[in-house]
N, C-alpha and C positions, 0 to 999 in steps of 0.2 A: 909217383905221385903220394905223400905223407896220406896215411891212411882215413885218417880223420877227415882231412881233407876231402879225399874223393869220398868219404857216407856223405858228407855236407854239400857236395856239388849235385850227388844223386838225390838226395833230399829236395835240394831246393829247383831243381828242374823238374818234378812230379809234382813238387807243391803248387808250383806254376802253373801245371797241365791241370791243375783243381781247382785253380782261380782261375782259367778261362774255360772252363768247363759251366761256371757261373755268368762269367762274364758274357757270354752269348745268350746268356737269357736275359729277357722281359724284365721279371722281378728278382733283383740282388739279393734282398732280406735283408735290407737295411735297417738294423735298431742303431740304436744311442745309447750311451752309457750315462756314468754317472755327471759325466766330465764334458758332457754334450759331444763328443768324438763320434762319429759313427762307426757298427761293426754290423760286416756283411756274411753271410754267409760262405761269400770264399774266405774270409779272414778266417772260420771255424775249420775248414774244411782242408785248410794248406796247413792248418796248426797240427791237425790231426796225421797228415802224411807225413810231417816234418817231425816231429812226437815218434813216430814209426820208426823211424830211421835211428836218431840219433840217442832214443831209450837205451841201444842194445851196446852202445858205448859205456865207456865206465864215468863219463862225466856227469853231471846235474846240468838242469838245464832251467834259466831263467827266459820266460818267452812272455812275449805281449798278454797274449791269451790263455796264457798257464795261470793257473793258481799264484799269486805273491807270498811267498816265505818269508817269516821275518826274517832279520839278521841275525839272529841268535841263531837262526838255523841255516846259515848260509855262512857265515863268516869263519868259519873254520873249511870253506872248500878253496883247494888248491888251485884247482881248475873248472870252468864252466863252459858251457854254451851260452850265448846271447843271441835271442832269435826276436826277428819282427815276421809274424808268415804274412804278412801284406801290408808293406810300409808303404804309406799314399794310399791310403783308403778313401778320403776324398776326394785323390785323383780320378781311382775308380770309380767311384760314384760319377763322376764326371763324366766317364767314360773319352777319356783325353790321352790313356794310353801310359801314363807316366808315375806308375807304380812297381813296386819291384818285391822281390824276397830279400830277406834276408837274413846271415846266417853266420857266425863267428864265434871261437874260441878262444878264451881269454887265459892269462893263467899270472895270478900274482896281480889281477887287476889289469894286465897290459893286452892288446891284442897278439894271435899267436896266427891266425889264420881269418881267412874269411872270404864270403862268395854273398855276391848279387846277382839275382838273376831277374831279367826284367820280361815278364812271358810275354808282353804284348808284340815286343820287336826280336823275341827267343835270343837277346843277349844276356852271356854270363861274360861275370868278373868274378876272377879267380885270386887271389894274396895269398901268398907265403911268407912273413916279414920275416920270420928266421932266415930263409935264403935270398928275402931281399928281392922276390919277383914276382909279376903281377902281371896278368894275360888277361885278353878278350877273346871271346869266342862268341860267333853267331852259327846257329844252330838251323839244323833245315826243318827239324821238330820238336817236341817237348818230350825229347830223350836223349840218354847221352851216355855214350861208354868215354870211360874216364882215361883209359887206358890210350886213346886217341887224341887225347887232348895235350897237344904240343905247347908246352909253356913259352919254350926259348925261341917258339915261331911267333908268337902272338904278343908278345912284352909291349906292355904300355908305360907311357912316363910321359911327366909333365915336358913343358914349352921352357926355353931359358927364358930369363927375365926380359921384360921390352921395357927400357927407360919412356918412351911415348905412348902407349898403351896398356890397360890393364883392363883385363876383363872380368868383372865381378859377380858371380852367383848370387842371382835372388832366388827366393821361395817364390812356388805359383798363388800359395795362401796363407804364408805367412810373413811377411815384409813388413819388419817393426821400425817406430822410428827411431828406435836406437843402427838398425841399419842403414836406413838413410842415413842417416848423418855420419854414419861412415862411408858410404857413398860418397857425399859430400864433400867430405877431407880430401879423399883421395883427386879433386878436381882440383886442387893448386898442387899436386903433384906431376900429376901424369897430363900429358897434351890432351888425350881421350879417355875418357873411362865409359865401356859398355858393359852393360846389364845383359846377362844370359841368364834366364828363368827356365828353373827346372823344378818338376816335384821331388818328393822320397827323396832316397839316397841316389839317385841320379847325379844329383847336385857334387857329392865326395866323385864319384865316376869323372866329372865332366874335368875337374881339377887334376885329377891322377893321370888323366889321356892326354891332358894339355891342352883342351878346349876352352879351360879358360882358368885363370890366373890365384886367385883369392876366394876363400866363401866365409864371411862372418855370420856366420848362428847367434844373433842379439836376441835370442827367443827363446822360449822352453822346448825341450826335448828330452825325452828317457833315451836309457841306455841304448834299447834294442832300435833308437834310429839309429844310433853309429857308430858301433862294434865294427860292422863288416865294414862301413864305408872306411873308418879308421885303419880297420887293416891294409884295405885296400892301397889306402892314402901313403899309409907307415912302410909300404914292402916298395913303393917307387921315390922315396925319398920324402915325402911332403911333413908333416908336421900341424898335426890336429891340438891346438894349444887351448887349454883353460882361461880364461879370460880372469878367473879368480886368483891360480895359483901360477900362472906364467909355466905350466909345466904340461905336458900330453892330459887328455881326460882317459880316466883310470875308472875300471867296470867292477861289478856286484860291490857297490858301494852299499853301504849303510841306508843312504837316501840314493833311488835308482833315478832320478833328476838328474839328468848334468845341468853342468853351469856352464853359461853362455863361453862361446869357444870360437876358434877363426881356425882358418885351413890354410897353410901357406908351406 
């Protein structure tokens, strides 16, 4: 396995263990940021774990929970990590298990590698975009021996198109009016439209492993919400397309806010 990908895998799993240590407590240490989004002790602890792994690489880090550098300090970065130590904090606070650890490596704004770990179920998604491979593993515990991960034996991929049924991924917490309108438009094309609701970056994983067909996101997201998921989708031949440019989402932009997008 690529050295950087192996580091990201270990960081994600150990970070997930830190998250579950907080998840088992009665007090999750919930605070609220200026934008009213929740922040927990688990976000902070997982971020510390991930930083401890990634800081030893040659690549700088953009993490939701790190101090954000101005673009003038980032614009010359060739390659960098994009990290969300706890994606789906609202789901974490609700204790529904639909939260993830997201780590991606991007080069010239494009995802190269991606890891998504689901601490509650110990599901691990690993992607190498260059090799066009993404695999899914279910761990026995929050530990991983990277050498034992056989990507070829655990490959995932999307399902072939079905003209009768389309399965649309919707958010647990962020279904916007524009998304609802998109879903309505599909009802004139397909005989049946099913909604598959999930929180966090699990929405990308559902399409990547063939459990859904399309994921429209017509609501705000940040780069750390999407980079790892985009890596996994691109590794299996899917596209994550900006509604502004009709091109794949790019990373380490001047504004870390993503445009609306669709995974297909």
